[in-house]
C-alpha positions as CSV (number, residue, x, y, z in Angstrom):
1,X,-43.0,-52.0,-1.9
2,X,-45.2,-49.4,-3.4
3,X,-47.5,-49.4,-0.3
4,X,-44.5,-48.9,2.0
5,X,-43.3,-46.1,-0.2
6,X,-46.7,-44.5,-0.1
7,X,-46.9,-44.9,3.6
8,X,-43.5,-43.3,4.1
9,X,-44.4,-40.5,1.7
10,X,-47.7,-40.0,3.6
11,X,-45.8,-39.8,6.8
12,X,-43.5,-37.3,5.3
13,X,-46.4,-35.2,4.1
14,X,-47.8,-35.3,7.7
15,X,-44.6,-34.0,9.1
16,X,-44.5,-31.2,6.6
17,X,-48.1,-30.3,7.4
18,X,-47.3,-30.4,11.1
19,X,-44.3,-28.1,10.7
20,X,-46.2,-25.8,8.4
21,X,-49.0,-25.6,11.0
22,X,-46.5,-24.8,13.8
23,X,-44.8,-22.2,11.6
24,X,-48.2,-20.5,10.7
25,X,-49.3,-20.6,14.4
26,X,-46.0,-19.1,15.5
27,X,-46.4,-16.3,12.8
28,X,-49.9,-15.6,14.0
29,X,-48.8,-15.5,17.6
30,X,-46.0,-13.1,16.8
31,X,-48.5,-10.9,14.8
32,X,-50.8,-10.7,17.8
33,X,-47.9,-9.9,20.2
34,X,-46.8,-7.2,17.8
35,X,-50.4,-5.9,17.5
36,X,-50.7,-5.7,21.2
37,X,-47.9,-3.0,21.2
38,X,-50.1,0.1,20.9
39,X,-47.7,2.3,19.1
40,X,-46.9,-0.1,16.2
41,X,-50.5,-1.4,16.1
42,X,-52.1,2.1,16.0
43,X,-49.7,3.1,13.3
44,X,-50.6,0.1,11.2
45,X,-54.3,0.2,11.9
46,X,-54.3,-3.2,13.6
47,X,-55.3,-1.9,17.1
48,X,-58.4,-4.0,17.4
49,X,-58.8,-3.4,21.1
50,X,-58.2,0.3,21.1
51,X,-55.5,-0.1,23.7
52,X,-54.5,3.5,23.5
53,X,-58.0,4.7,24.4
54,X,-58.2,2.1,27.1
55,X,-55.0,3.4,28.7
56,X,-56.5,7.0,28.8
57,X,-60.0,5.8,29.9
58,X,-59.2,6.0,33.7
59,X,-58.0,9.6,33.4
60,X,-61.1,10.6,31.4
61,X,-63.4,8.8,33.8
62,X,-61.7,10.5,36.7
63,X,-62.3,13.9,35.1
64,X,-65.9,13.1,34.3
65,X,-66.5,11.8,37.8
66,X,-64.9,15.0,39.3
67,X,-67.2,17.1,37.1
68,X,-70.3,15.1,38.2
69,X,-69.2,15.3,41.9
70,X,-68.8,19.0,41.6
71,X,-72.3,19.4,40.1
72,X,-73.8,17.2,42.8
73,X,-72.1,19.2,45.5
74,X,-73.2,22.5,44.0
75,X,-76.8,21.1,43.8
76,X,-76.7,20.0,47.5
77,X,-75.4,23.4,48.5
78,X,-78.3,25.1,46.7
79,X,-80.7,22.7,48.4
80,X,-79.2,23.5,51.8
81,X,-79.4,27.3,51.2
82,X,-83.0,27.0,50.1
83,X,-83.8,24.9,53.1
84,X,-82.3,27.5,55.4
85,X,-84.3,30.2,53.7
86,X,-87.5,28.2,54.2
87,X,-86.7,27.7,57.9
88,X,-86.1,31.4,58.4
89,X,-89.3,32.2,56.5
90,X,-91.3,29.7,58.6
91,X,-89.8,31.2,61.8
92,X,-90.8,34.6,60.5
93,X,-87.2,35.9,60.6
94,X,-87.5,37.0,57.0
95,X,-90.4,38.1,54.7
96,X,-91.7,36.3,51.6
97,X,-90.2,39.0,49.5
98,X,-86.8,38.5,51.1
99,X,-87.1,34.7,50.7
100,X,-87.9,35.3,47.0
101,X,-84.8,37.5,46.6
102,X,-82.7,34.8,48.3
103,X,-84.1,32.1,46.0
104,X,-83.5,34.4,43.0
105,X,-79.8,34.8,44.1
106,X,-79.4,31.0,44.2
107,X,-81.3,30.6,40.9
108,X,-79.1,33.1,39.1
109,X,-76.1,30.9,39.5
110,X,-77.4,28.6,36.8
111,X,-79.2,29.6,33.6
112,X,-80.9,26.1,33.4
113,X,-82.6,26.8,36.7
114,X,-84.0,30.1,35.4
115,X,-85.2,28.3,32.2
116,X,-86.9,25.8,34.5
117,X,-88.6,28.6,36.4
118,X,-89.8,30.1,33.1
119,X,-91.4,26.8,32.2
120,X,-93.0,25.8,35.5
121,X,-93.8,29.1,37.4
122,X,-96.0,31.9,36.2
123,X,-94.8,35.5,36.6
124,X,-93.4,38.4,34.6
125,X,-90.0,38.6,36.3
126,X,-87.4,36.2,37.7
127,X,-88.1,37.6,41.1
128,X,-91.8,36.8,40.8
129,X,-91.1,33.3,39.6
130,X,-88.5,32.7,42.3
131,X,-91.0,33.9,45.0
132,X,-93.6,31.5,43.6
133,X,-90.9,28.8,43.8
134,X,-90.5,29.6,47.5
135,X,-94.3,29.1,48.1
136,X,-94.2,25.8,46.1
137,X,-91.2,24.5,48.0
138,X,-92.8,25.4,51.3
139,X,-95.9,23.4,50.2
140,X,-93.7,20.3,49.5
141,X,-91.5,20.8,52.6
142,X,-91.3,18.3,55.4
143,X,-90.4,20.9,57.9
144,X,-92.6,21.0,61.0
145,X,-95.4,23.5,60.6
146,X,-94.7,24.0,56.9
147,X,-98.3,23.4,55.9
148,X,-99.5,26.3,58.1
149,X,-96.7,28.4,56.7
150,X,-97.7,27.5,53.2
151,X,-101.3,28.6,53.7
152,X,-100.1,31.9,55.1
153,X,-97.6,32.4,52.2
154,X,-100.2,31.5,49.6
155,X,-102.5,34.3,50.7
156,X,-99.6,36.7,51.2
157,X,-98.4,36.0,47.6
158,X,-101.6,37.5,46.2
159,X,-100.9,40.8,47.9
160,X,-97.3,41.3,46.7
161,X,-96.7,43.8,43.9
162,X,-93.6,42.7,42.0
163,X,-91.6,45.4,40.2
164,X,-91.5,45.2,36.4
165,X,-87.8,46.2,36.4
166,X,-84.7,44.7,38.1
167,X,-82.7,46.5,40.7
168,X,-80.5,48.3,38.2
169,X,-83.5,49.7,36.3
170,X,-83.4,47.4,33.3
171,X,-86.6,45.8,32.1
172,X,-86.3,42.0,32.9
173,X,-86.8,39.5,30.1
174,X,-90.3,38.2,30.4
175,X,-89.4,34.7,29.3
176,X,-86.4,32.7,28.1
177,X,-88.7,30.3,26.1
178,X,-88.5,32.4,23.0
179,X,-92.2,33.4,23.1
């Protein structure tokens, strides 16, 4: 009789354990459903998945992509303008000095480009460095007859006297490097 009582009691304990496990599982499930609601989970600090940030991520990425696309388009436009200047220079429609002034106008649209010129091209003024950039880009150009034009421009560069002042009479900054 005692064995049967123990067996029934064990079975009763198993049912209680099963119900408790179901109750705890249901409570945990409800907690996760509640935590998935971003407002209540963010307020309580239980937003493990950062759902609020994930909802805003497509908008942020679209803004970032738009900014990158705009910078790429601006860069491509600068390249096209420089290419046209090189073509006009090769065809002798403009002089090296005019090409240098055209490159300078393009370069002045971005301070980073001017800092780049300070680093990689010698010269006392932005105009001189931009003119040296023209010659360097003609050297690297894949335009027909660009090598012959480069050789001509290289010798012509030696004869140009660059002004020490800008067009409005101000002395140009010799370098942006902080020398």
